[in-house]
N, C-alpha and C positions, 0 to 999 in steps of 0.2 A: 698419814702421810698419803697426801691425795694426788693420782696416778693420772697423767694428760696419754691417751692412746690416740694416735693420727693414724687414719685409714684414707687409702685412696677415693673411695667411692661412698654414697649414702648406704646403699645394698650391703657393703662390706661392714660400713661401722654397725647398721644395725643389728647383723648377726653377729656380729661380735659382742656385741653390748649384751644381747639376748641371752647369750651362752653363757656367760660370766653372772647374770644376777638379775634381780627385777631392774625393770628402767625405768626413770621419766624422760621424755622429751621435753628437753628446752628447744624452741622456738627461734632460732636465731635471725632468719629472713625464711622468705616465701619458699626458698629451696634449699635453705642450711639448718639442718636438725641436730643439736647437739646430745648425745645420748647419755646422761647420767646413771650411775651402779651406787647409789644410796651404801650401801650392806659394804662395798669395795673402796669406796671414795674414789670412785671409777668417773672420768670424764672421756668420751669416746668422740672425737672429733674429725668427720668427714672432709677431703677436698673435693675438688672436681676434676681427677688428674692434676697436669702441670700446673700451676698457679704463676709459673714464671716461666718466660721465655727470652732468648738472645734476640736484640735488635741493632741497629745501628746508635751510634752517640749521636748527639746533636751537630759535633764538627762533620759526621758522615751522612749526617738525611739527605742533602743533597746530591740529586743525580748529575747535575749538570758543573754542580762548586765545588766537588772533590773528586780525588782521582782511585779510581776501585783498585788501583793497586796497593793503594795504604791503606785497605781494609786487609790485607796480609800482614805487610810490615809492621802497622801503628797497632801496640797493644791495646791502643784505647780506643780502637775503633769499633766493638761492640759493647754492650753491658747487658749486664742480665736484669730484667724489669719484669713490674707483675703485669700480668694478662688485665684484659678490661673487666674481666669479672670476678677476678681475684681479692678485690678489697675487703670485703664482711669476711673472707674465709681465713684473712690474713691479721683482720682486729680479732676476731675469734680465739685464732691461734697464740696472740699475746696476750689475751687475756686472761686465758685457763694457764697457761705458763706462768703466771707470777702468782698463780697460788698453788702450782703444783710442785714436787719435790722429785718425781719422777718424769721420763717420757717416753713411749715406746712406741717406734716406728712399725708400722702394721700397715704399710702400704702394699702394695702387690710384690710377692715376691721373686723378682725377677729381675735385669740389671734396671730397668726404665722406674719402677716400682722405687727401687733404692734411691735413685737420683731422683725422685718425686721427692721423699719422704726426708733424706738426708740433704741436698742442694738445694731443693727449695723451702720445706716449711722449717727444715731444722734451725736456718739460721733465725729464722726470727722468733723461734723459742730460744735459741741461747742468749739471744741478745735483750730478750725480757727477764733473763732468767739464767746468770752465770754458772748458778750453780745446779742446774736441773741435773739429774744424773740418766743418762742413754742409755736405751738398750731396743730389741729387736724383735718382733714378733714375725718369726716365719710359718708361713701357713701353706698348706699344699691344698687345703679344702675349708669349706666355711662349714663342716662341721662342729657342732656342739663338743664334740667330744677330742676331736683336734686341737680346737680353739681353748679346753680349757687345760688340755699337758699341757700346748705347746705356751701359754701363759704364765704354766708354772716354770718350766723350763726356757728362759726367754733367753737367746743369744747377743753377743755385743755385734754392733751394726757392724754391716758389710762394707766396709766404705771403698773398698777397692770396686766393688761392684756398680757403687755410685757414682766414683769417679772415673769408670768407663762409660757411663752414659751421659758423663759431663764433658768427659773427651768429646765424644762424639759429636755432643750438641754444639760445641766451640769450633768443630773440625767443620762440622756441616755448616754451621752459621756462618764462617770465613770462607769456605769454597763455594758456596751458594753465592751469600751475598754481592761478592765479587766478580767472580764468572756471571751471573746474569746481569749486571752494570755493565760489564766490557762487551759481552755477546750481545747484547742489548743496544748500546751504543752504535757498535757495529754494521747492525742490520735495521737502525732505525730509520734510514728510507722507506725498508718494504715493510717495516712493522706499519707505517702511517698508511699504505695502502692499501693493506689486508686489515685495518682496525684492529691490529694487536698493539697492546700498549707495552709489553716486553716480552722477553723470552725467558723462561723459566729452564736455569739450570741446577743439576744438581750433582752430588759424587754419584749416587745410587742410580737416579731414574734418567739420568744422560748416557749412563753405561746402560740401562737396559732399554733403552730406546735404540741403539745402537746395534742391540743383537736383535731385535724386533726387526728394523730395518734390513740387517744382515740375510735374514732369512725372507724377507719380501723380495728382497733383489734376487735371491736364489731362484724363488718361485717365478716371479715374472721376466729371467733371463733363461727359464729352464726350457730346452726346449726337445719336446719330446721326439723320443725314438721307437718305429714302431716294428714291431715284431710279432711273431706266432705263436701259438700255442695248439696243442693237439691234446686231446680228450676223450674219453669214450667213459660212458655211462653203463654200466654193466647188473644185472640184477640176481638175487639170490634169497631164496625165502618171502618175497613180497620187499626185500629193503632194495634201495639203490646203491650201490659202491661206485663212485668214480673214481678213476683212473687215470694218471696222466703220463704221458710219454717221457722216457727218460731224456730223452735229448729237448725238452723246454728249457727256457725257449728259445724260439728258431730266431735270431737277428737278422737282419733286413737283407744281409749276405746269404744267409741261410734261407732264404724264403722259396725258392725253388725246389730246394729238399725236402722241406716240409710239405709244399703241396703235391710232391711227388709220392711223401709217405701216405699222405691221406688218399690220394687217388688209387695206392695201391688196396688202404684197407677198409676203406668207407663203406664198404658192402659188406663184409667180414660180419656174422652172426655169430659166431663161437672166439671164446677167450679161454686161455690155457693156461690155469694156476703153474708156475714152475716151482714159484716157494710161498709157504705159510710159515710164519714164525710170529710167536704170541711173548709178550713180555709183560708182567705186572709192575707197575710204580706206585710208591707210595706220596702221597701229595701232603706236605706239613701244615698244619693248621698258618694262618698268620703270624705279626712276631705284635708286642704291644704297639701304643700308637705316642710319636712325640707331636709336636704342634706341626711339624713338617707335612710328617703322613698324612695325618688328620686332616689336613686343609687338602691333601692330594685327593685323600680317597673321597671328602666331601664333595668337592668340585668336580671329581670324574662322577660319579652317580647321581650324585643329587642336580648338576650342571645348573650350578648357580657360581658366583662369583667367590673369590675368594675372601675379600671384605665380607660377604654377606656369610660366609661359613664361621670367621672369626667374630662377627659380630652376634651367633647366635650362642656360639659354645660358651662368651664368656659371659651373656646372659643365662646359659645354664650353671654356669657356676656362681655368680652372682645368687643365683636362687637356691643352690646346695644341693644342686641337683648332679654334677660333674666336678671332679677336683680339676685340680688349677689346667687352664690348657695351654700356660705357654709355660713348654716344657724340654729342654732337649734330652730328657730320657725315653729311651724305648727300652728299656730292661728293668723289671720290678727289683728293689732289694730282697736279699736273701728271706727279711725278717717280717715282708707285708702280709698283713693278714687279711687274706682274699675268700677265706670261709663266710666270713660276716656279710661282704658282699653279693655271695652267689647265691647263701641262703637265704637276702632278699627277693631274690629271682624265681625261686620255689611254685610259689602259687599265681604266677602270671600268665593270664591267658596265653600271648604270645611264645612265651619263650620258657614256661615252666617243666612242661614234660622235658626238653632237652636237657634243662639245669639238674632236676632230678634224676637223670640218668647219667648225669657227669658224678655225681653222688654215688649212683649204685656201681661205679662201675671203676669208682677212686680216682677220677680226673679232677684231680683239686690244684696241680701244679701248672700254670701258664708257662708258655715258650718262650724263648728267652732271646733278646734282642738283643744288640750289640755295645749301649751306653746307658752306664749309669752315672749321669751329671752327678748325682747329689743334690740337686735341687730340688726338684718335685718327682714323685712315680709319673710313670705314663698315665696320659688321659683315661680318668675309671670313673665309672658309672659309682653316684653312691647311694641311689635309693631306687627302689624297683617302682615304675611309674606306666599306669596303664597309657594307652594314644589319646583315652580321655581325661586326662587330668588337666584341673584346672591350672594346677604350676607351671603348664606351659604359658606362653604369652602369644602364640602364635602355630601358623601349622607346621612353620620352616622349625621352629624348635622339637615340635614332634617327631620330624625325619630326619632332623639331628640327630637328635638323641636314639631312637630307632636302629640306625645305624652305629652310632656308639658303643650301646650296649652291646648288639649282636655281637659284634668284633669283638668287645671283652671276654663275653661268652665262647668264640670259636677259640680261643688260645688256648682253652682248657680240654678242646674236642680230639678226636679221634682222628690221626690221619685216615684221609681220603684214597681209594684205591681206582687207581684206572687202568684198564686192558687197553694195552697196544698193538696193534695186528698191523702187520705191513706184508703186502703180497706183493710179488714178483709174476709178472702176467706178460702171456705172448700173445700177440694179435697179428696171426699172417707172418710170425717170425718178427714183429716190431714190439721191443719191450717198454712196459708201462710199469709204474709201482702205485700204492694204493694201500695210503697210512688211514685208519680208522682208531679212532680212542673212542673209548666206552668207560664210561663211570661204573664200576662196578659195585663200591661203598663211598655211600655220602662223607659220613663220617661229621668233620665239623662243617661242611659243605652247607647239612643240613638247617645250621643257623644262619647261615651268610649267604644265599644263594646266589646273592650281587657279587659275592668274586668267581664266581664257578663261570668255568669255562663254557664254550657250548660243545658238548658231546652226543655223539651218534648212538643210537641203541644197542643193546648189547647183544649179538647174535652169530652164532655158532658158522662159520662157512668149512664147510663139509666137503665141499666138491671139487673135482678139477678141474672142470669144464664148467664155464658160466657162460648165459646167455648174452650178448651185448645188444644193448638197446637203441643206441647212437653212438655215431662217432661225429666230435665235431671239429673242426678246425677255423679257429679263433684271430684273427686280426685286432691288436693290441695295441695301445700307447703305454708307455711309459709314464708314469707320473711324476708331478713336483713335490716335493716335501711340505705336509702340509703346515696351515700358518699355525703359529703357537694360539693355545687355549689357556683359561687360568690355570689348568693340570701341568699342562705342559711348560708354564713359563715359573711355574713355583718352583719344579724341578730342575729348570734354567738358574734358577735364582740361585737354588742351594748349591747346585753344582759350581758356580762360579762364583760363590761366596758375597753375592749381592744381596747388601740389605739383613733384616735379620729375623726369626721366625714369626716375630711380631709385627714387623713393618711392614715385609711384603707385600701385603696385601692392600696395605695402604698407596704406597708406590705405584702399583698397578693401578688403583683409582685415580692417581695426580694426573700419568700421563692420558688419560681419557679426559681430566678436568680441562688440561692445558690443550684441549685439541691437536693431541699429539697423537694418538691413536685411537680407533674405534674400532667396535664388535662388529663384528658380521654373524653370517650366521653360523649356529652352533656355538654360539662365545668363542668365536673365533678374532683376533686380533689382528687388525691391519695398519701400518702408520698412515696417517694421514701424507698429501700432499705436502703441507706445513711441514710434519715431522719428516718429510723424505729430503723435504729440501734442505733444510738445516740438518741434520746428518750429511749429508753429502758435502758441504760446503764445510762445515765442520771437519770434515774427515780429511780436507785436503791440509788444512795447519795444526789438526789438535787430536790427532790419531791417537797419541798417548795416554791423554785425558777420558778419552772414550772406551777404550779397552776396557773389560771389567778386572786387567790386572792390577790397576793401580787402587779401585777400589778395593781387590780385595789383600791388597798389600796393607793397606788402612784396617780393615778388619782383623787381618791378623797382629796390628800391635793394638789395635784395644783388648784382644782378648788376651793380651800381656799385661793390660794395665789389670784385667779383672783375674789374672792370677799374679800379680804380685811381682811380676818380670820386671815389668818399668813401671815409673810412677807417669801419673796425668800430664804432668808438665812438661817431661820429655817427648811422650807421645808426639802431642800439640806441636811443641818446636820442629821435629821431625816432618811430621807431615804440613807444618807449613814452608818450612826450606824446601822440601819436594815440588809441595803445589806453587811455588813462588816461580820455579825454574820453569814450570810447565808452561803459565800465565803469560811469563814473559817469551815464551818460545810464540805462543799466540798472538799477544800483541806483534812481535816483530813481523809473521806473515799474514796478520788480517790483510791486509792491501790488497792480495791475491782474492779475497772474497767479492769484495766492492763492486770489480770491474763486470760480474755477471748481472746485477740488480735490473737493469733496463731489457733485459730480455728475455726475464722470467717475471715481471710483474703483472701482467696483464693475466696471463694463464693462471699463476698461483692465484690471484684475486679471485678468477671466474670459480677456480674449481674449490677454493674456502668458502665460499657461495655456498656452493652447490651441497660443500660436504654440510653445513648449516643447517640446509634445509633437508638432508634424507631424516627419514625417521625410523626408528625402532619398530618396527611391524611385528605383533604375535605373531608367532609360530607354532604350527604342527609339529608333533612326531611323527606324520603320517608323508610316508614318500610322494612322489608326485606317480598320477597314476596312468602317465603317459613316460617318460623320460625313466621313472622307476630307480633315480638315482639320489635327487636332492627332494628335500623336505618343502611343503608346501606352509604359504603365509598369508596372512587374513591383512588384504590392504585395506584401506580406507583415505580416498582423495580427497580432494579439496571440494568438490562438489558435494562431499558426501555420499559418494558411492562406495560399495562393499565389493568385494570380492576376492576369492582365494587366488594365488598366484604360485607357479613353480619358482622356486628360489632362484634357481637359474633363467638367469633372462632370455639366453638363448633357446628358451625351451617352446615359451609362450602357451606353455597348457593354463587354462582358467576355471575356475568351478564356481557356478552362482554359490551367493547364501543370501538367505530371508532381506526383506529390504529393511524391515524394522527390527525392535526389540536389540536388548543387550544380549551379545554373544560370551558366551563363557568356554573355550578350549579345555575338556575334561583328558586331559593326555595321559589321566590313568585309566579311561575308558576309550576303549577300542570296539569298535561294530566287528562283532562276531563272524558276519556274513566277509564282508570284504576287508577289515582288518585299518579302516579310516579311523582317527578321533572321532570321536562323539562329541558333537557341539551342545551346550545347553544354550535354548533363547529363554530370556525374559522379558515380557512385554506387559504394559497394562492396558487393560479394555474394560472398558465403566468403570472406572476408576479402582479394580482391583489388578492384582498382580498374576500372570497367565504365563507357568513354566512346560515348557514344553521341548523333547531332544529331538534330533538329526544326525544322522550320518550324512554329510554334505556330499560323498562321493553316490550313497544306493538314491540319495534326494535328486540330486542329477540325472542321474539315469532314468530317476523315474519321469523329470519333466519333460525326456526326449520319448520315454514309451508309455508314460503312463501307468496305472495310475499312482497319484502323487503319494511317495512313501516317505512317514513317519514314521521314528520310531514307535510311537504307540499302536502305528497300524501293525506293526512287524510280528507275523505269528508264532516263529520261532523264539524269539528272543525278546527281551524286557530291559528295561533301566530300571537298576534296584540299586539305592545307595551310589551312582554317581556311576554305575557298573553295569554293562550289558551282559546278562544274563540268561542262562536260557530259562524260557518259561514252564511251569510246574505242570 
């Protein structure tokens, strides 16, 4: 009895087929291959993600000859049709369905995968062969042993999961198509002025844009308040101890008090310790990684976009390096076999010593998270790979794997130990406190140093009186909240139930692609003038749609479909009814928007043009040598001049760089003398490639003082393997 297995991607199809037996490849097109396993009479057909999508029917294709409201009310306003590239995939599905008795859905084991397999592909299969038997292959990894085991234990199709994806697609199509048209028609006069064809409106993306707008508004309207702090640097056994006044901060009304205290103690040379208390604290290892926690970790440590992190994890999964990266579980089931994976790491160059010690001390059970969702285990490294392994497709995959592997091993580590010393100090009868936190036992931090806090050295304070080095009175200003980053946006979206673990990175990218947000220094997000204008106007008439409560309500309904508490049809009806009410409220009030167009057209057009000309200049990780607060970036002008500039435009600090040659900023290599990023320069001379290194800070200093300083001239240090190290 021939069997048809449907996978979501070619790599997955190849992995499944090779696990089940010797394979013959049948080339259908340049990109579509069918994997035949003659010994078991199996054909594995890969898809290319979704092969169908919702579009408006012919009656509603015209934006001018149809009413956007009817997209919500007319059940025939949208239809599911084949995507442009889908024809050969559909033809192949039909061809092999006719000769098979069983169909196994082996698309990705999540809501989206179930929807692709059961609602995109399966209808063509059943239409070609109404008697075909349908089962599902539910994989948490593409390991051979799991594929073989799960294939022997197929499960009934997860219809409710597929229905959840289908309901989401229908709801988002109806909301997106109708609201995009209505809002675009409303804003048409100004869109023509700024050369925009339409306003992209979506249930999740527009709500997220609203939250970014609120943060930017808070930043822009923030009024700093002046305050003062008094601190003292004390010395003990060559260690500097920072103490702060117990009344810090002194608000503006207390300025005179702060200055009076400073005048009283500024020349004092002795600090008396009134109380010295110590306590030990245990720091638990991290808990396992689900998708959301992994994205937060990767974006924070590697400073990459959420989408780049998701793509890298998905590639590692398809290459059978990690388990399925889309999971809600951060808790392993009690029968999960960790020993087989830990054993892999014993000979590893970087992780081996730590892993062997886990076995010695019998630390073979991981920490426990909160949720075992039953879909997949937490994200787990399946193989032990050295950093030079050819299985990695690029450097980012190496970094992502390294963090995921180290994090997994940390789950089994010992608790770390801190020593917390709290001093109560008197300087000329003024009370100060000092808190010293030291790491006395590294425990799990040994394998995950990137999770470690900043600690002070361990030292004993056995004196009753400490010398005072210096006392400071500092005038400061309160700071606005920071702009959102990929990391904080992901946390915000999870908290507000915006999107799913899989779609959040894409939604963030959509806002950038639509020129509604843009990135600034340190991968922070700001709303564009166009995005700001859009939300300001929509807020006047359509606040209930912008607020995340509506999207959260929809997500809860979709969860009800998944858990079989509600049907797909009922949820679509409920949402359409609620959104129709929101739509009508917008339509009834939208005249309040149009009256402002004439006054903002010119300014908005100018700002949009300026934004489109902005470049994302490469940025160092080094702080400006003058202000010491902001990073330097490498500017290239339209006249092909280049230089380093402080990212704070008010600072106006510049550093020269070589005029010729390709510059690479070695962000992992810093000058051992001044701490600035080392630059790698590649240039051609006499048709030969020449590579040399320089520290821009040291190089600029030498331009003033001489002789000219390159890293090759440095007597103390040298560049080896793109690292600044001490010479032998």
